[in-house]
mmJSON file of the N, C-alpha and C atoms, coordinates in Angstrom:
{"data_MODEL":{"atom_site":{
"group_PDB":["ATOM","ATOM","ATOM","ATOM","ATOM","ATOM","ATOM","ATOM","ATOM","ATOM","ATOM","ATOM","ATOM","ATOM","ATOM","ATOM","ATOM","ATOM","ATOM","ATOM","ATOM","ATOM","ATOM","ATOM","ATOM","ATOM","ATOM","ATOM","ATOM","ATOM","ATOM","ATOM","ATOM","ATOM","ATOM","ATOM","ATOM","ATOM","ATOM","ATOM","ATOM","ATOM","ATOM","ATOM","ATOM","ATOM","ATOM","ATOM","ATOM","ATOM","ATOM","ATOM","ATOM","ATOM","ATOM","ATOM","ATOM","ATOM","ATOM","ATOM","ATOM","ATOM","ATOM","ATOM","ATOM","ATOM","ATOM","ATOM","ATOM","ATOM","ATOM","ATOM","ATOM","ATOM","ATOM","ATOM","ATOM","ATOM","ATOM","ATOM","ATOM","ATOM","ATOM","ATOM","ATOM","ATOM","ATOM","ATOM","ATOM","ATOM","ATOM","ATOM","ATOM","ATOM","ATOM","ATOM","ATOM","ATOM","ATOM","ATOM","ATOM","ATOM","ATOM","ATOM","ATOM","ATOM","ATOM","ATOM","ATOM","ATOM","ATOM","ATOM","ATOM","ATOM","ATOM","ATOM","ATOM","ATOM","ATOM","ATOM","ATOM","ATOM","ATOM","ATOM","ATOM","ATOM","ATOM","ATOM","ATOM","ATOM","ATOM","ATOM","ATOM","ATOM","ATOM","ATOM","ATOM","ATOM","ATOM","ATOM","ATOM","ATOM","ATOM","ATOM","ATOM","ATOM","ATOM","ATOM","ATOM","ATOM","ATOM","ATOM","ATOM","ATOM","ATOM","ATOM","ATOM","ATOM","ATOM","ATOM","ATOM","ATOM","ATOM","ATOM","ATOM","ATOM","ATOM","ATOM","ATOM","ATOM","ATOM","ATOM","ATOM","ATOM","ATOM","ATOM","ATOM","ATOM","ATOM","ATOM","ATOM","ATOM","ATOM","ATOM","ATOM","ATOM","ATOM","ATOM","ATOM","ATOM","ATOM","ATOM","ATOM","ATOM","ATOM","ATOM","ATOM","ATOM","ATOM","ATOM","ATOM","ATOM","ATOM","ATOM","ATOM","ATOM","ATOM","ATOM","ATOM","ATOM","ATOM","ATOM","ATOM","ATOM","ATOM","ATOM","ATOM","ATOM","ATOM","ATOM","ATOM","ATOM","ATOM","ATOM","ATOM","ATOM","ATOM","ATOM"],
"id":[1,2,3,4,5,6,7,8,9,10,11,12,13,14,15,16,17,18,19,20,21,22,23,24,25,26,27,28,29,30,31,32,33,34,35,36,37,38,39,40,41,42,43,44,45,46,47,48,49,50,51,52,53,54,55,56,57,58,59,60,61,62,63,64,65,66,67,68,69,70,71,72,73,74,75,76,77,78,79,80,81,82,83,84,85,86,87,88,89,90,91,92,93,94,95,96,97,98,99,100,101,102,103,104,105,106,107,108,109,110,111,112,113,114,115,116,117,118,119,120,121,122,123,124,125,126,127,128,129,130,131,132,133,134,135,136,137,138,139,140,141,142,143,144,145,146,147,148,149,150,151,152,153,154,155,156,157,158,159,160,161,162,163,164,165,166,167,168,169,170,171,172,173,174,175,176,177,178,179,180,181,182,183,184,185,186,187,188,189,190,191,192,193,194,195,196,197,198,199,200,201,202,203,204,205,206,207,208,209,210,211,212,213,214,215,216,217,218,219,220,221,222,223,224,225,226,227,228],
"type_symbol":["N","C","C","N","C","C","N","C","C","N","C","C","N","C","C","N","C","C","N","C","C","N","C","C","N","C","C","N","C","C","N","C","C","N","C","C","N","C","C","N","C","C","N","C","C","N","C","C","N","C","C","N","C","C","N","C","C","N","C","C","N","C","C","N","C","C","N","C","C","N","C","C","N","C","C","N","C","C","N","C","C","N","C","C","N","C","C","N","C","C","N","C","C","N","C","C","N","C","C","N","C","C","N","C","C","N","C","C","N","C","C","N","C","C","N","C","C","N","C","C","N","C","C","N","C","C","N","C","C","N","C","C","N","C","C","N","C","C","N","C","C","N","C","C","N","C","C","N","C","C","N","C","C","N","C","C","N","C","C","N","C","C","N","C","C","N","C","C","N","C","C","N","C","C","N","C","C","N","C","C","N","C","C","N","C","C","N","C","C","N","C","C","N","C","C","N","C","C","N","C","C","N","C","C","N","C","C","N","C","C","N","C","C","N","C","C","N","C","C","N","C","C","N","C","C","N","C","C"],
"label_atom_id":["N","CA","C","N","CA","C","N","CA","C","N","CA","C","N","CA","C","N","CA","C","N","CA","C","N","CA","C","N","CA","C","N","CA","C","N","CA","C","N","CA","C","N","CA","C","N","CA","C","N","CA","C","N","CA","C","N","CA","C","N","CA","C","N","CA","C","N","CA","C","N","CA","C","N","CA","C","N","CA","C","N","CA","C","N","CA","C","N","CA","C","N","CA","C","N","CA","C","N","CA","C","N","CA","C","N","CA","C","N","CA","C","N","CA","C","N","CA","C","N","CA","C","N","CA","C","N","CA","C","N","CA","C","N","CA","C","N","CA","C","N","CA","C","N","CA","C","N","CA","C","N","CA","C","N","CA","C","N","CA","C","N","CA","C","N","CA","C","N","CA","C","N","CA","C","N","CA","C","N","CA","C","N","CA","C","N","CA","C","N","CA","C","N","CA","C","N","CA","C","N","CA","C","N","CA","C","N","CA","C","N","CA","C","N","CA","C","N","CA","C","N","CA","C","N","CA","C","N","CA","C","N","CA","C","N","CA","C","N","CA","C","N","CA","C","N","CA","C","N","CA","C","N","CA","C","N","CA","C","N","CA","C","N","CA","C"],
"label_alt_id":[null,null,null,null,null,null,null,null,null,null,null,null,null,null,null,null,null,null,null,null,null,null,null,null,null,null,null,null,null,null,null,null,null,null,null,null,null,null,null,null,null,null,null,null,null,null,null,null,null,null,null,null,null,null,null,null,null,null,null,null,null,null,null,null,null,null,null,null,null,null,null,null,null,null,null,null,null,null,null,null,null,null,null,null,null,null,null,null,null,null,null,null,null,null,null,null,null,null,null,null,null,null,null,null,null,null,null,null,null,null,null,null,null,null,null,null,null,null,null,null,null,null,null,null,null,null,null,null,null,null,null,null,null,null,null,null,null,null,null,null,null,null,null,null,null,null,null,null,null,null,null,null,null,null,null,null,null,null,null,null,null,null,null,null,null,null,null,null,null,null,null,null,null,null,null,null,null,null,null,null,null,null,null,null,null,null,null,null,null,null,null,null,null,null,null,null,null,null,null,null,null,null,null,null,null,null,null,null,null,null,null,null,null,null,null,null,null,null,null,null,null,null,null,null,null,null,null,null],
"label_comp_id":["MET","MET","MET","LYS","LYS","LYS","MET","MET","MET","ARG","ARG","ARG","THR","THR","THR","VAL","VAL","VAL","THR","THR","THR","PHE","PHE","PHE","LEU","LEU","LEU","MET","MET","MET","PRO","PRO","PRO","ALA","ALA","ALA","PHE","PHE","PHE","ILE","ILE","ILE","HIS","HIS","HIS","GLN","GLN","GLN","GLN","GLN","GLN","LEU","LEU","LEU","ARG","ARG","ARG","LEU","LEU","LEU","LEU","LEU","LEU","VAL","VAL","VAL","GLY","GLY","GLY","PRO","PRO","PRO","LYS","LYS","LYS","LYS","LYS","LYS","MET","MET","MET","GLY","GLY","GLY","ARG","ARG","ARG","PHE","PHE","PHE","ILE","ILE","ILE","SER","SER","SER","GLN","GLN","GLN","ALA","ALA","ALA","VAL","VAL","VAL","LEU","LEU","LEU","GLU","GLU","GLU","ARG","ARG","ARG","LEU","LEU","LEU","SER","SER","SER","GLU","GLU","GLU","GLU","GLU","GLU","GLN","GLN","GLN","LYS","LYS","LYS","GLN","GLN","GLN","LEU","LEU","LEU","ARG","ARG","ARG","GLN","GLN","GLN","PHE","PHE","PHE","TYR","TYR","TYR","ILE","ILE","ILE","LYS","LYS","LYS","ALA","ALA","ALA","GLU","GLU","GLU","LYS","LYS","LYS","ASP","ASP","ASP","LYS","LYS","LYS","THR","THR","THR","ARG","ARG","ARG","LYS","LYS","LYS","LYS","LYS","LYS","VAL","VAL","VAL","ILE","ILE","ILE","SER","SER","SER","GLU","GLU","GLU","TRP","TRP","TRP","SER","SER","SER","ARG","ARG","ARG","ILE","ILE","ILE","GLU","GLU","GLU","ALA","ALA","ALA","GLU","GLU","GLU","HIS","HIS","HIS","TRP","TRP","TRP","HIS","HIS","HIS","ASP","ASP","ASP"],
"label_asym_id":["A","A","A","A","A","A","A","A","A","A","A","A","A","A","A","A","A","A","A","A","A","A","A","A","A","A","A","A","A","A","A","A","A","A","A","A","A","A","A","A","A","A","A","A","A","A","A","A","A","A","A","A","A","A","A","A","A","A","A","A","A","A","A","A","A","A","A","A","A","A","A","A","A","A","A","A","A","A","A","A","A","A","A","A","A","A","A","A","A","A","A","A","A","A","A","A","A","A","A","A","A","A","A","A","A","A","A","A","A","A","A","A","A","A","A","A","A","A","A","A","A","A","A","A","A","A","A","A","A","A","A","A","A","A","A","A","A","A","A","A","A","A","A","A","A","A","A","A","A","A","A","A","A","A","A","A","A","A","A","A","A","A","A","A","A","A","A","A","A","A","A","A","A","A","A","A","A","A","A","A","A","A","A","A","A","A","A","A","A","A","A","A","A","A","A","A","A","A","A","A","A","A","A","A","A","A","A","A","A","A","A","A","A","A","A","A","A","A","A","A","A","A","A","A","A","A","A","A"],
"label_entity_id":["1","1","1","1","1","1","1","1","1","1","1","1","1","1","1","1","1","1","1","1","1","1","1","1","1","1","1","1","1","1","1","1","1","1","1","1","1","1","1","1","1","1","1","1","1","1","1","1","1","1","1","1","1","1","1","1","1","1","1","1","1","1","1","1","1","1","1","1","1","1","1","1","1","1","1","1","1","1","1","1","1","1","1","1","1","1","1","1","1","1","1","1","1","1","1","1","1","1","1","1","1","1","1","1","1","1","1","1","1","1","1","1","1","1","1","1","1","1","1","1","1","1","1","1","1","1","1","1","1","1","1","1","1","1","1","1","1","1","1","1","1","1","1","1","1","1","1","1","1","1","1","1","1","1","1","1","1","1","1","1","1","1","1","1","1","1","1","1","1","1","1","1","1","1","1","1","1","1","1","1","1","1","1","1","1","1","1","1","1","1","1","1","1","1","1","1","1","1","1","1","1","1","1","1","1","1","1","1","1","1","1","1","1","1","1","1","1","1","1","1","1","1","1","1","1","1","1","1"],
"label_seq_id":[1,1,1,2,2,2,3,3,3,4,4,4,5,5,5,6,6,6,7,7,7,8,8,8,9,9,9,10,10,10,11,11,11,12,12,12,13,13,13,14,14,14,15,15,15,16,16,16,17,17,17,18,18,18,19,19,19,20,20,20,21,21,21,22,22,22,23,23,23,24,24,24,25,25,25,26,26,26,27,27,27,28,28,28,29,29,29,30,30,30,31,31,31,32,32,32,33,33,33,34,34,34,35,35,35,36,36,36,37,37,37,38,38,38,39,39,39,40,40,40,41,41,41,42,42,42,43,43,43,44,44,44,45,45,45,46,46,46,47,47,47,48,48,48,49,49,49,50,50,50,51,51,51,52,52,52,53,53,53,54,54,54,55,55,55,56,56,56,57,57,57,58,58,58,59,59,59,60,60,60,61,61,61,62,62,62,63,63,63,64,64,64,65,65,65,66,66,66,67,67,67,68,68,68,69,69,69,70,70,70,71,71,71,72,72,72,73,73,73,74,74,74,75,75,75,76,76,76],
"pdbx_PDB_ins_code":[null,null,null,null,null,null,null,null,null,null,null,null,null,null,null,null,null,null,null,null,null,null,null,null,null,null,null,null,null,null,null,null,null,null,null,null,null,null,null,null,null,null,null,null,null,null,null,null,null,null,null,null,null,null,null,null,null,null,null,null,null,null,null,null,null,null,null,null,null,null,null,null,null,null,null,null,null,null,null,null,null,null,null,null,null,null,null,null,null,null,null,null,null,null,null,null,null,null,null,null,null,null,null,null,null,null,null,null,null,null,null,null,null,null,null,null,null,null,null,null,null,null,null,null,null,null,null,null,null,null,null,null,null,null,null,null,null,null,null,null,null,null,null,null,null,null,null,null,null,null,null,null,null,null,null,null,null,null,null,null,null,null,null,null,null,null,null,null,null,null,null,null,null,null,null,null,null,null,null,null,null,null,null,null,null,null,null,null,null,null,null,null,null,null,null,null,null,null,null,null,null,null,null,null,null,null,null,null,null,null,null,null,null,null,null,null,null,null,null,null,null,null,null,null,null,null,null,null],
"Cartn_x":[0.912,-0.184,1.052,0.616,1.2,1.114,2.635,1.523,2.277,1.716,1.811,1.794,3.0,3.347,2.458,1.532,0.554,0.56,0.564,0.791,-0.664,-1.503,-2.556,-2.139,-3.169,-3.765,-4.186,-4.004,-5.278,-5.287,-6.373,-5.984,-5.537,-4.245,-4.04,-3.708,-4.796,-5.187,-5.807,-6.353,-6.512,-5.544,-4.611,-2.711,-2.202,-2.608,-1.669,-3.161,-4.246,-4.509,-4.326,-4.38,-3.812,-2.52,-1.399,-0.054,0.11,-1.097,-1.543,-1.807,-2.903,-3.314,-3.043,-2.332,-2.093,-0.48,0.274,1.844,2.524,3.311,4.021,3.962,3.787,4.782,3.379,2.221,1.135,0.276,0.467,-0.652,-1.057,-0.54,-0.788,-1.84,-1.245,-2.214,-3.223,-3.505,-4.64,-5.373,-5.065,-5.37,-5.814,-5.274,-5.423,-6.957,-6.621,-8.092,-8.879,-9.457,-9.984,-10.835,-9.715,-10.991,-11.129,-10.681,-11.244,-12.314,-12.546,-13.567,-15.204,-14.527,-15.267,-16.061,-15.058,-15.129,-16.154,-16.38,-16.893,-18.412,-18.486,-20.142,-20.633,-19.278,-20.143,-20.213,-19.573,-19.877,-21.458,-21.755,-23.389,-23.954,-24.571,-24.71,-25.288,-24.004,-24.659,-24.927,-24.732,-25.293,-26.669,-27.348,-28.834,-29.302,-28.918,-29.151,-29.32,-28.764,-29.292,-29.812,-30.053,-31.109,-32.621,-33.003,-33.846,-34.494,-32.789,-33.378,-34.474,-33.453,-34.166,-35.173,-36.01,-37.492,-38.197,-37.615,-38.218,-38.757,-40.626,-40.957,-41.323,-41.453,-41.672,-40.181,-38.987,-38.383,-37.847,-38.155,-37.838,-38.59,-40.016,-40.212,-40.106,-39.203,-38.765,-37.642,-36.858,-35.77,-35.717,-37.812,-37.476,-37.479,-38.969,-39.523,-37.901,-37.173,-35.96,-35.031,-34.959,-34.457,-34.743,-36.285,-37.202,-36.813,-36.525,-37.244,-35.537,-34.801,-33.028,-32.579,-33.698,-33.275,-34.185,-35.129,-35.693,-34.32,-34.782,-33.372,-33.847,-33.183,-34.024,-33.317,-34.742,-34.047,-34.176,-33.64,-33.808,-35.276],
"Cartn_y":[-1.366,-0.262,1.319,1.866,4.057,4.69,4.651,5.685,7.367,8.371,9.804,10.086,11.218,11.79,12.943,13.076,13.814,14.195,15.4,16.947,16.865,17.368,17.633,17.555,19.012,19.342,18.303,18.072,17.106,17.812,17.461,18.506,17.039,17.963,17.117,16.619,16.413,15.267,14.352,14.314,13.425,12.189,13.417,12.608,11.514,12.793,11.698,10.382,10.152,9.361,8.296,8.76,7.594,6.924,8.175,6.962,6.288,6.506,6.15,4.284,4.898,3.409,2.262,3.053,2.286,2.255,3.228,3.411,4.613,5.492,5.72,5.572,4.371,3.94,2.81,2.907,3.072,3.564,4.536,5.677,5.818,6.018,5.937,4.651,3.299,3.295,2.357,3.342,2.983,4.265,5.719,6.937,6.387,6.085,5.432,4.138,3.456,2.296,3.018,4.201,4.754,5.732,6.644,6.957,6.53,4.923,4.639,4.052,3.267,2.884,4.456,5.023,6.217,6.582,7.302,7.27,6.439,4.928,3.845,4.055,4.177,5.009,6.137,7.291,8.002,7.283,6.652,6.726,5.33,5.217,4.287,5.219,6.012,6.751,8.267,8.395,9.014,8.267,7.355,5.681,5.778,6.246,5.658,6.874,8.529,9.399,8.989,9.284,8.951,7.934,7.017,6.101,7.108,7.196,8.295,9.488,9.869,11.025,10.841,9.685,9.079,7.985,8.64,7.689,8.973,9.916,11.113,11.652,11.884,12.454,13.694,14.537,15.666,16.42,15.56,16.432,15.91,15.083,14.354,16.074,15.934,16.998,18.511,19.229,19.898,20.543,19.35,19.185,19.303,18.726,18.95,19.814,20.986,22.438,22.916,23.152,23.966,23.731,22.24,22.176,22.591,23.335,23.614,24.947,25.477,26.997,27.347,26.637,27.57,26.629,26.05,25.82,26.816,27.819,29.012,29.618,30.309,31.513,32.809,33.54,35.225,36.128,37.195,38.513,39.373,40.397,41.538,42.401],
"Cartn_z":[-0.38,-0.113,-0.882,-0.933,-0.731,0.517,1.01,1.889,1.385,2.842,2.201,3.712,3.817,5.269,5.211,6.595,6.527,8.399,7.58,9.149,10.08,10.637,11.323,13.421,13.374,15.116,14.994,16.361,17.082,18.652,18.694,20.88,21.506,22.17,23.319,23.765,24.678,25.317,24.915,23.597,22.811,22.113,22.024,21.229,22.704,23.226,24.721,25.264,24.924,24.989,24.022,22.863,21.601,22.079,22.885,22.593,23.937,24.639,26.243,25.754,25.056,24.288,23.141,22.71,21.57,21.309,21.554,22.066,21.109,20.296,19.775,18.41,18.552,16.564,16.132,17.325,16.381,16.246,16.326,16.236,14.996,13.968,12.427,12.075,12.178,11.598,12.746,13.652,14.694,13.404,13.326,13.168,12.1,11.245,9.538,9.44,10.535,10.805,10.71,11.618,12.742,11.326,10.765,9.364,8.507,8.351,7.227,6.986,8.668,8.9,9.456,9.65,9.328,8.225,7.087,5.807,5.451,5.21,5.406,5.726,6.973,7.44,6.517,6.321,5.582,4.246,3.202,2.149,2.313,2.984,3.183,3.269,4.38,4.601,3.528,2.995,1.011,0.514,0.104,-0.81,-0.195,0.841,1.472,0.794,0.817,0.903,-0.695,-1.388,-2.84,-3.079,-2.556,-3.565,-2.477,-1.082,-0.746,-2.039,-2.229,-3.3,-5.089,-4.972,-6.64,-6.201,-5.251,-4.629,-5.147,-4.456,-3.881,-5.226,-5.571,-6.754,-6.902,-5.335,-5.559,-5.521,-5.958,-6.161,-7.688,-7.822,-9.34,-10.009,-9.603,-10.635,-10.501,-8.989,-9.292,-9.837,-10.016,-11.116,-12.731,-12.408,-13.852,-14.39,-13.488,-13.862,-13.364,-12.948,-12.9,-14.345,-14.887,-16.208,-17.184,-17.235,-17.883,-18.344,-16.947,-16.596,-17.484,-17.029,-17.041,-18.804,-19.714,-21.122,-22.091,-20.657,-21.632,-21.919,-23.405,-23.725,-22.826,-21.787,-21.442,-22.422,-22.515,-23.284,-21.947,-22.477,-21.405,-21.933],
"occupancy":[1.0,1.0,1.0,1.0,1.0,1.0,1.0,1.0,1.0,1.0,1.0,1.0,1.0,1.0,1.0,1.0,1.0,1.0,1.0,1.0,1.0,1.0,1.0,1.0,1.0,1.0,1.0,1.0,1.0,1.0,1.0,1.0,1.0,1.0,1.0,1.0,1.0,1.0,1.0,1.0,1.0,1.0,1.0,1.0,1.0,1.0,1.0,1.0,1.0,1.0,1.0,1.0,1.0,1.0,1.0,1.0,1.0,1.0,1.0,1.0,1.0,1.0,1.0,1.0,1.0,1.0,1.0,1.0,1.0,1.0,1.0,1.0,1.0,1.0,1.0,1.0,1.0,1.0,1.0,1.0,1.0,1.0,1.0,1.0,1.0,1.0,1.0,1.0,1.0,1.0,1.0,1.0,1.0,1.0,1.0,1.0,1.0,1.0,1.0,1.0,1.0,1.0,1.0,1.0,1.0,1.0,1.0,1.0,1.0,1.0,1.0,1.0,1.0,1.0,1.0,1.0,1.0,1.0,1.0,1.0,1.0,1.0,1.0,1.0,1.0,1.0,1.0,1.0,1.0,1.0,1.0,1.0,1.0,1.0,1.0,1.0,1.0,1.0,1.0,1.0,1.0,1.0,1.0,1.0,1.0,1.0,1.0,1.0,1.0,1.0,1.0,1.0,1.0,1.0,1.0,1.0,1.0,1.0,1.0,1.0,1.0,1.0,1.0,1.0,1.0,1.0,1.0,1.0,1.0,1.0,1.0,1.0,1.0,1.0,1.0,1.0,1.0,1.0,1.0,1.0,1.0,1.0,1.0,1.0,1.0,1.0,1.0,1.0,1.0,1.0,1.0,1.0,1.0,1.0,1.0,1.0,1.0,1.0,1.0,1.0,1.0,1.0,1.0,1.0,1.0,1.0,1.0,1.0,1.0,1.0,1.0,1.0,1.0,1.0,1.0,1.0,1.0,1.0,1.0,1.0,1.0,1.0,1.0,1.0,1.0,1.0,1.0,1.0],
"B_iso_or_equiv":[0.0,0.0,0.0,0.0,0.0,0.0,0.0,0.0,0.0,0.0,0.0,0.0,0.0,0.0,0.0,0.0,0.0,0.0,0.0,0.0,0.0,0.0,0.0,0.0,0.0,0.0,0.0,0.0,0.0,0.0,0.0,0.0,0.0,0.0,0.0,0.0,0.0,0.0,0.0,0.0,0.0,0.0,0.0,0.0,0.0,0.0,0.0,0.0,0.0,0.0,0.0,0.0,0.0,0.0,0.0,0.0,0.0,0.0,0.0,0.0,0.0,0.0,0.0,0.0,0.0,0.0,0.0,0.0,0.0,0.0,0.0,0.0,0.0,0.0,0.0,0.0,0.0,0.0,0.0,0.0,0.0,0.0,0.0,0.0,0.0,0.0,0.0,0.0,0.0,0.0,0.0,0.0,0.0,0.0,0.0,0.0,0.0,0.0,0.0,0.0,0.0,0.0,0.0,0.0,0.0,0.0,0.0,0.0,0.0,0.0,0.0,0.0,0.0,0.0,0.0,0.0,0.0,0.0,0.0,0.0,0.0,0.0,0.0,0.0,0.0,0.0,0.0,0.0,0.0,0.0,0.0,0.0,0.0,0.0,0.0,0.0,0.0,0.0,0.0,0.0,0.0,0.0,0.0,0.0,0.0,0.0,0.0,0.0,0.0,0.0,0.0,0.0,0.0,0.0,0.0,0.0,0.0,0.0,0.0,0.0,0.0,0.0,0.0,0.0,0.0,0.0,0.0,0.0,0.0,0.0,0.0,0.0,0.0,0.0,0.0,0.0,0.0,0.0,0.0,0.0,0.0,0.0,0.0,0.0,0.0,0.0,0.0,0.0,0.0,0.0,0.0,0.0,0.0,0.0,0.0,0.0,0.0,0.0,0.0,0.0,0.0,0.0,0.0,0.0,0.0,0.0,0.0,0.0,0.0,0.0,0.0,0.0,0.0,0.0,0.0,0.0,0.0,0.0,0.0,0.0,0.0,0.0,0.0,0.0,0.0,0.0,0.0,0.0],
"pdbx_formal_charge":[null,null,null,null,null,null,null,null,null,null,null,null,null,null,null,null,null,null,null,null,null,null,null,null,null,null,null,null,null,null,null,null,null,null,null,null,null,null,null,null,null,null,null,null,null,null,null,null,null,null,null,null,null,null,null,null,null,null,null,null,null,null,null,null,null,null,null,null,null,null,null,null,null,null,null,null,null,null,null,null,null,null,null,null,null,null,null,null,null,null,null,null,null,null,null,null,null,null,null,null,null,null,null,null,null,null,null,null,null,null,null,null,null,null,null,null,null,null,null,null,null,null,null,null,null,null,null,null,null,null,null,null,null,null,null,null,null,null,null,null,null,null,null,null,null,null,null,null,null,null,null,null,null,null,null,null,null,null,null,null,null,null,null,null,null,null,null,null,null,null,null,null,null,null,null,null,null,null,null,null,null,null,null,null,null,null,null,null,null,null,null,null,null,null,null,null,null,null,null,null,null,null,null,null,null,null,null,null,null,null,null,null,null,null,null,null,null,null,null,null,null,null,null,null,null,null,null,null],
"auth_seq_id":[1,1,1,2,2,2,3,3,3,4,4,4,5,5,5,6,6,6,7,7,7,8,8,8,9,9,9,10,10,10,11,11,11,12,12,12,13,13,13,14,14,14,15,15,15,16,16,16,17,17,17,18,18,18,19,19,19,20,20,20,21,21,21,22,22,22,23,23,23,24,24,24,25,25,25,26,26,26,27,27,27,28,28,28,29,29,29,30,30,30,31,31,31,32,32,32,33,33,33,34,34,34,35,35,35,36,36,36,37,37,37,38,38,38,39,39,39,40,40,40,41,41,41,42,42,42,43,43,43,44,44,44,45,45,45,46,46,46,47,47,47,48,48,48,49,49,49,50,50,50,51,51,51,52,52,52,53,53,53,54,54,54,55,55,55,56,56,56,57,57,57,58,58,58,59,59,59,60,60,60,61,61,61,62,62,62,63,63,63,64,64,64,65,65,65,66,66,66,67,67,67,68,68,68,69,69,69,70,70,70,71,71,71,72,72,72,73,73,73,74,74,74,75,75,75,76,76,76],
"auth_comp_id":["MET","MET","MET","LYS","LYS","LYS","MET","MET","MET","ARG","ARG","ARG","THR","THR","THR","VAL","VAL","VAL","THR","THR","THR","PHE","PHE","PHE","LEU","LEU","LEU","MET","MET","MET","PRO","PRO","PRO","ALA","ALA","ALA","PHE","PHE","PHE","ILE","ILE","ILE","HIS","HIS","HIS","GLN","GLN","GLN","GLN","GLN","GLN","LEU","LEU","LEU","ARG","ARG","ARG","LEU","LEU","LEU","LEU","LEU","LEU","VAL","VAL","VAL","GLY","GLY","GLY","PRO","PRO","PRO","LYS","LYS","LYS","LYS","LYS","LYS","MET","MET","MET","GLY","GLY","GLY","ARG","ARG","ARG","PHE","PHE","PHE","ILE","ILE","ILE","SER","SER","SER","GLN","GLN","GLN","ALA","ALA","ALA","VAL","VAL","VAL","LEU","LEU","LEU","GLU","GLU","GLU","ARG","ARG","ARG","LEU","LEU","LEU","SER","SER","SER","GLU","GLU","GLU","GLU","GLU","GLU","GLN","GLN","GLN","LYS","LYS","LYS","GLN","GLN","GLN","LEU","LEU","LEU","ARG","ARG","ARG","GLN","GLN","GLN","PHE","PHE","PHE","TYR","TYR","TYR","ILE","ILE","ILE","LYS","LYS","LYS","ALA","ALA","ALA","GLU","GLU","GLU","LYS","LYS","LYS","ASP","ASP","ASP","LYS","LYS","LYS","THR","THR","THR","ARG","ARG","ARG","LYS","LYS","LYS","LYS","LYS","LYS","VAL","VAL","VAL","ILE","ILE","ILE","SER","SER","SER","GLU","GLU","GLU","TRP","TRP","TRP","SER","SER","SER","ARG","ARG","ARG","ILE","ILE","ILE","GLU","GLU","GLU","ALA","ALA","ALA","GLU","GLU","GLU","HIS","HIS","HIS","TRP","TRP","TRP","HIS","HIS","HIS","ASP","ASP","ASP"],
"auth_asym_id":["A","A","A","A","A","A","A","A","A","A","A","A","A","A","A","A","A","A","A","A","A","A","A","A","A","A","A","A","A","A","A","A","A","A","A","A","A","A","A","A","A","A","A","A","A","A","A","A","A","A","A","A","A","A","A","A","A","A","A","A","A","A","A","A","A","A","A","A","A","A","A","A","A","A","A","A","A","A","A","A","A","A","A","A","A","A","A","A","A","A","A","A","A","A","A","A","A","A","A","A","A","A","A","A","A","A","A","A","A","A","A","A","A","A","A","A","A","A","A","A","A","A","A","A","A","A","A","A","A","A","A","A","A","A","A","A","A","A","A","A","A","A","A","A","A","A","A","A","A","A","A","A","A","A","A","A","A","A","A","A","A","A","A","A","A","A","A","A","A","A","A","A","A","A","A","A","A","A","A","A","A","A","A","A","A","A","A","A","A","A","A","A","A","A","A","A","A","A","A","A","A","A","A","A","A","A","A","A","A","A","A","A","A","A","A","A","A","A","A","A","A","A","A","A","A","A","A","A"],
"auth_atom_id":["N","CA","C","N","CA","C","N","CA","C","N","CA","C","N","CA","C","N","CA","C","N","CA","C","N","CA","C","N","CA","C","N","CA","C","N","CA","C","N","CA","C","N","CA","C","N","CA","C","N","CA","C","N","CA","C","N","CA","C","N","CA","C","N","CA","C","N","CA","C","N","CA","C","N","CA","C","N","CA","C","N","CA","C","N","CA","C","N","CA","C","N","CA","C","N","CA","C","N","CA","C","N","CA","C","N","CA","C","N","CA","C","N","CA","C","N","CA","C","N","CA","C","N","CA","C","N","CA","C","N","CA","C","N","CA","C","N","CA","C","N","CA","C","N","CA","C","N","CA","C","N","CA","C","N","CA","C","N","CA","C","N","CA","C","N","CA","C","N","CA","C","N","CA","C","N","CA","C","N","CA","C","N","CA","C","N","CA","C","N","CA","C","N","CA","C","N","CA","C","N","CA","C","N","CA","C","N","CA","C","N","CA","C","N","CA","C","N","CA","C","N","CA","C","N","CA","C","N","CA","C","N","CA","C","N","CA","C","N","CA","C","N","CA","C","N","CA","C","N","CA","C","N","CA","C","N","CA","C","N","CA","C","N","CA","C"],
"pdbx_PDB_model_num":[1,1,1,1,1,1,1,1,1,1,1,1,1,1,1,1,1,1,1,1,1,1,1,1,1,1,1,1,1,1,1,1,1,1,1,1,1,1,1,1,1,1,1,1,1,1,1,1,1,1,1,1,1,1,1,1,1,1,1,1,1,1,1,1,1,1,1,1,1,1,1,1,1,1,1,1,1,1,1,1,1,1,1,1,1,1,1,1,1,1,1,1,1,1,1,1,1,1,1,1,1,1,1,1,1,1,1,1,1,1,1,1,1,1,1,1,1,1,1,1,1,1,1,1,1,1,1,1,1,1,1,1,1,1,1,1,1,1,1,1,1,1,1,1,1,1,1,1,1,1,1,1,1,1,1,1,1,1,1,1,1,1,1,1,1,1,1,1,1,1,1,1,1,1,1,1,1,1,1,1,1,1,1,1,1,1,1,1,1,1,1,1,1,1,1,1,1,1,1,1,1,1,1,1,1,1,1,1,1,1,1,1,1,1,1,1,1,1,1,1,1,1,1,1,1,1,1,1]
}}}
């Protein structure tokens, strides 16, 4: 797996808890795994929103109406 060096800030108390819990040499792996899990959750939620939006008939109607309005030629 290709790796990148990343620099970011975090609250000191979180850093201290990480050092105590996983140790300084394993912090990167721990943070990567936690972020990966969170990204997976966010992607699942986004997918659910897309599915719900696709089933929303009112939303489709409004989009259709706006598409027609945008297609009209506006003259001064």
